[in-house]
C-alpha positions as CSV (number, residue, x, y, z in Angstrom):
1,M,7.3,13.4,45.0
2,G,6.9,17.2,44.8
3,T,10.7,17.7,44.3
4,G,10.8,15.7,41.1
5,Y,7.8,17.8,40.0
6,R,9.5,21.1,40.6
7,K,12.8,20.1,39.0
8,T,11.6,18.1,36.0
9,G,7.9,18.7,35.5
10,F,7.2,15.0,36.0
11,F,7.5,12.5,38.9
12,V,6.8,8.9,39.7
13,R,3.3,8.5,40.8
14,G,3.4,4.8,41.7
15,T,4.5,1.3,40.7
16,G,3.6,-2.3,41.5
17,H,3.2,-5.9,40.5
18,F,-0.2,-7.4,40.0
19,I,-1.6,-10.7,39.0
20,I,-5.3,-10.4,38.1
21,R,-7.9,-12.8,36.8
22,N,-11.0,-10.6,36.6
23,P,-11.6,-7.5,34.4
24,E,-10.8,-4.2,36.0
25,F,-13.4,-1.5,36.1
26,P,-12.9,1.1,33.3
27,K,-11.4,4.3,34.6
28,F,-10.1,7.6,33.2
29,A,-6.6,8.5,34.3
30,N,-5.0,12.0,34.1
31,F,-1.5,10.5,34.3
32,C,0.8,8.4,32.0
33,E,1.0,4.7,32.7
34,I,2.8,1.7,31.3
35,F,2.0,-2.0,31.8
36,W,4.8,-4.5,31.2
37,C,3.5,-8.1,30.7
38,I,5.5,-10.8,32.6
39,A,3.2,-13.8,32.0
40,G,-0.3,-14.5,30.8
41,S,-2.0,-11.9,28.6
42,A,-4.7,-9.2,28.7
43,C,-7.0,-7.4,26.3
44,F,-6.6,-3.6,26.3
45,E,-9.2,-1.4,24.7
46,W,-8.4,2.0,23.3
47,H,-10.3,4.3,20.9
48,G,-12.8,1.6,20.2
49,R,-10.3,-1.1,19.3
50,K,-9.0,-4.1,21.2
51,F,-5.4,-5.2,21.5
52,Q,-3.8,-8.2,23.2
53,L,-0.8,-7.7,25.5
54,N,1.5,-10.7,25.7
55,P,4.8,-11.4,27.7
56,G,7.7,-9.3,26.4
57,W,5.4,-6.4,25.3
58,V,4.5,-3.1,27.0
59,W,1.2,-1.2,26.8
60,Y,1.3,2.6,27.2
61,Y,-1.8,4.7,28.1
62,P,-1.1,8.4,27.7
63,S,-2.5,10.9,30.1
64,C,-6.3,11.4,30.0
65,S,-7.0,8.0,28.5
66,K,-9.8,5.6,29.5
67,H,-8.2,2.4,30.9
68,Q,-10.0,-0.8,30.0
69,I,-8.2,-4.0,30.9
70,T,-9.5,-7.6,30.7
71,P,-7.2,-10.5,31.7
72,M,-7.1,-13.5,29.4
73,H,-7.2,-17.1,30.7
74,P,-5.8,-18.0,33.2
75,C,-4.5,-14.6,34.4
76,F,-2.5,-11.4,33.6
77,N,0.8,-11.0,35.4
78,Y,2.4,-7.6,35.0
79,R,4.4,-4.7,36.4
80,W,3.0,-1.2,36.1
81,L,4.5,2.3,36.4
82,S,2.7,5.6,36.4
83,I,4.3,9.0,35.7
84,D,2.5,12.3,36.6
85,G,3.1,16.0,36.3
86,P,2.5,18.7,33.7
87,K,5.4,17.5,31.5
88,A,4.8,13.7,31.9
89,G,3.4,13.4,28.4
90,E,6.4,15.3,27.0
91,L,8.7,12.8,28.6
92,F,7.1,9.9,26.7
93,E,7.0,11.9,23.5
94,S,10.7,12.8,23.8
95,L,11.5,9.1,24.1
96,H,9.2,8.3,21.1
97,I,7.0,6.1,23.2
98,Q,3.7,5.9,21.5
99,G,0.3,5.0,23.0
100,G,-0.5,1.3,22.6
101,L,1.7,-1.8,22.1
102,T,5.5,-2.0,22.0
103,Q,7.6,-5.1,21.8
104,V,10.4,-4.9,24.3
105,G,11.5,-8.2,25.7
106,A,11.9,-9.4,29.3
107,C,10.7,-7.2,32.1
108,P,13.6,-5.4,34.0
109,E,12.1,-6.4,37.4
110,E,15.1,-5.2,39.4
111,L,14.4,-1.6,38.1
112,F,10.7,-1.8,39.1
113,T,11.9,-3.1,42.5
114,E,14.2,-0.2,42.8
115,V,11.4,2.3,42.1
116,E,9.2,0.5,44.6
117,L,11.7,0.5,47.4
118,N,12.6,4.1,47.0
119,L,9.0,5.3,46.9
120,T,8.6,4.0,50.5
121,D,11.1,6.5,51.7
122,G,10.1,10.2,51.6
123,T,13.6,11.6,51.4
124,L,14.8,13.8,48.5
125,Q,17.5,11.3,47.6
126,S,15.1,8.4,47.5
127,Q,12.6,10.3,45.4
128,M,15.3,11.1,42.8
129,R,16.6,7.6,42.8
130,A,13.1,6.4,42.1
131,L,12.8,8.8,39.2
132,N,16.2,7.7,37.9
133,A,15.2,4.0,37.9
134,A,11.9,4.9,36.2
135,F,13.8,6.7,33.5
136,K,15.9,3.6,32.9
137,I,12.7,1.6,32.6
138,L,11.3,4.0,29.9
139,T,14.6,4.1,28.0
140,G,14.6,0.3,28.1
141,I,11.3,0.4,26.2
142,V,13.1,2.3,23.4
143,S,16.3,0.1,23.6
144,P,15.3,-3.2,25.2
145,D,17.8,-5.8,26.5
146,E,17.9,-8.8,24.2
147,E,18.1,-11.3,27.1
148,A,16.7,-11.5,30.6
149,R,19.2,-11.3,33.4
150,P,19.6,-14.5,35.6
151,L,17.9,-14.5,39.0
152,A,21.2,-14.2,40.9
153,E,22.3,-11.2,38.9
154,R,18.9,-9.4,39.4
155,A,19.2,-10.0,43.1
156,K,22.7,-8.6,43.1
157,I,21.6,-5.5,41.3
158,I,18.7,-5.0,43.8
159,I,21.2,-5.2,46.7
160,N,23.8,-2.9,45.0
161,E,21.2,-0.3,44.3
162,N,19.2,-0.5,47.6
163,Y,21.5,-1.6,50.4
164,R,20.9,1.8,52.1
165,N,17.3,0.7,52.8
166,S,17.3,-0.8,56.3
167,S,14.3,-3.0,55.5
168,L,16.3,-4.9,52.8
169,N,17.2,-8.4,53.6
170,T,17.3,-11.8,51.9
171,S,13.6,-12.4,52.5
172,K,12.7,-9.0,51.1
173,V,14.8,-9.5,48.0
174,A,13.2,-12.9,47.4
175,E,9.7,-11.3,47.9
176,L,10.5,-8.5,45.4
177,L,11.6,-11.1,42.9
178,Y,8.6,-13.3,43.6
179,V,10.7,-16.4,44.3
180,H,11.1,-18.6,47.4
181,R,13.9,-17.6,49.7
182,T,15.6,-21.0,49.3
183,T,15.5,-20.7,45.5
184,L,17.2,-17.3,45.7
185,C,19.9,-18.5,48.1
186,R,20.7,-21.5,46.0
187,A,20.9,-19.5,42.8
188,F,23.0,-16.8,44.4
189,K,25.4,-19.1,46.0
190,T,25.8,-21.1,42.7
191,S,26.7,-17.9,40.9
192,Y,28.8,-16.0,43.5
193,G,29.9,-18.5,46.1
194,I,28.2,-16.7,49.0
195,S,24.6,-16.2,50.2
196,P,22.7,-13.0,49.3
197,G,22.7,-12.1,53.0
198,E,26.5,-12.4,53.2
199,Y,26.8,-10.3,50.1
200,L,24.4,-7.6,51.5
201,T,26.5,-7.4,54.7
202,S,29.7,-7.1,52.6
203,V,28.2,-4.3,50.5
204,R,27.0,-2.4,53.5
205,L,30.3,-2.8,55.4
206,Q,32.4,-1.7,52.4
207,A,30.3,1.4,52.1
208,G,30.6,2.0,55.8
209,M,34.4,1.6,55.8
210,R,34.7,4.1,52.9
211,L,32.6,6.6,54.8
212,L,34.6,6.1,58.0
213,S,37.8,6.7,56.1
214,D,36.8,9.5,53.8
215,T,34.2,11.6,55.7
216,S,33.7,13.1,59.2
217,F,30.1,11.8,59.4
218,S,29.0,10.5,62.8
219,I,28.8,6.8,63.4
220,M,25.0,7.1,63.5
221,E,24.9,8.9,60.1
222,I,27.1,6.3,58.5
223,A,25.1,3.5,60.0
224,E,21.9,5.0,58.5
225,Q,23.5,5.5,55.1
226,C,24.6,1.9,55.0
227,G,21.2,0.4,55.9
228,Y,21.7,-0.2,59.7
229,S,19.0,0.7,62.1
230,S,21.4,1.7,64.8
231,A,25.0,2.8,65.3
232,G,25.5,0.0,67.9
233,Y,24.5,-2.8,65.5
234,F,26.7,-1.3,62.7
235,C,29.7,-1.4,65.2
236,K,28.8,-4.9,66.2
237,V,28.7,-6.2,62.7
238,L,31.9,-4.3,61.7
239,H,33.8,-5.8,64.6
240,H,32.5,-9.3,64.0
241,Q,33.5,-9.1,60.3
242,T,36.8,-7.3,60.6
243,G,37.9,-7.4,64.2
244,K,38.2,-3.6,64.2
245,K,36.4,-0.6,65.7
246,P,35.1,2.3,63.7
247,S,37.9,4.5,65.0
248,D,40.4,2.2,63.4
249,F,39.2,3.3,60.0
250,R,39.1,7.0,60.8
251,A,41.8,8.2,58.3
252,Y,39.9,11.5,58.0
253,E,40.5,12.2,61.7
254,K,44.2,11.2,61.4
255,K,44.7,13.6,58.4
256,C,43.1,16.4,60.4
């Protein structure tokens, strides 16, 4: 996360999805943090006052605030995102996000998922993709979507944005969306006519064929950029789906 710090003055410190039923211990935090309520509700205390956070609302604790959160019956289901760095507060101020409650609408869970997936990878590109997704979340607080995206569409966005991650598969997408794998597959096939696994393979192969045609990257490099753990497996899937070998797509080599 140091790269984001040096280039922008702020960086994504962390994100997650929690369901809590018991009060959290009060704490002081020297970073900025938002809490986006998905279901249930919670009582937030700030400057001696109490506020109730309900679904479709966001709570923002500026840096150096005392966090006091008490879930209401039966639980508090929420996504959180923390931003750190010397200019983190300036970021929120520039977007006119004030401490306390803001009504926003449905939680953009696919964006939180994108941040979460990219934070597991220490590469520069992943760090900046996490920061980019976090910025979209923050701008969504200022200009929220009026309607929640359907399950299949959210899954499609997750795949489109994260197919490079080799750990991504149908089960992982379902886990990130907090639905059963069967539920996801049924919704996806109803909307798009194919399974999420078939769509993921298609996205990865389309990206691979473009790289084979337009670049001189090695097969291993292309496999890694398309979410395959090995060059051999990438070649196997490519041949199974198209009947062709990587060399058949090497327009770059032919031009040279």
